[in-house]
N, C-alpha and C positions, 0 to 999 in steps of 0.2 A: 521498449516502451519509453516514451518521453513524457514526463510529468507536466501537467497543465495547471496544477494548483491543488489545494487541499481544503477540505471543508469537513466539519464534524457531521456525523450522521444525525440528522434532525428527527428521525423517526423514533428515537429512543430518548428517555430521560434518565438522569442520574448517573451513577458510576459506569454503567454499561456504555453510555455515550462517550465517556472519556477514554474508553479502551477500544474505540472503533473510529477509523477515519476512511474517507473515500478520496482517492487521488484520481483526477481525470487525466488519463494517459492515452497514448497512441499505440496500438498493436501493430507490429511490423509484419505479422503473419496474416492476420485477417484484414481484409480491405475495409476501409471506413474513413470518415473524416477525422482530422486531428482532434484528440480529446474524447473520442467516442467510447473508449474502453475505460470502465470503472475498475480501478485497482483498490480492492478493499484491504485495509490493514487493520488487524486486531491484535490486542495484547491478551494472551491466554496463558495463565499460570507462569508468567515470566518469559514466555516465548513470544516472538513477533511472527505473525502469520500473514502472508501475502497471498491474496486470492484474486488473480486477474479474471475479469469477466464475471465475477460473482457466481461462477458455475461449479466450483469445486473440482473441475477437471484437472487442474494442475495447481497445487497449493505448495508454496514454499514456507518452511518453518525455520526461523533463525533463533538460536539460543542467544543469551545475553552477549557473549563474546563475539558471535557472528554479526549480531545487530550493531554492536559498537564498531566492528571493523567496517561494515557498510557505511555507517555514519562518518567514520574517519575518511574513507575514500571519497564520499560525496562532498565532504567539507573541503578536501584537497582540490577536487575538480572544480567546485563552485566558488572557491576562494573565501 
């Protein structure tokens, strides 16, 4: 999936909104236009939860160390 941007979830107010983001991405498996796939990112009890397609069919959970490793790799790749 290739990210197309990030925006806060505007359907919620307060602290819950700060712990949820939607990244517009592209799914390489399911056909569709670029940016059609919503990757929901939430922070739950210190874990980062990635839920592509908002279906719960395949959910990735990263603990703090794994999330920092992902951040470091993305920072390296993106400069």
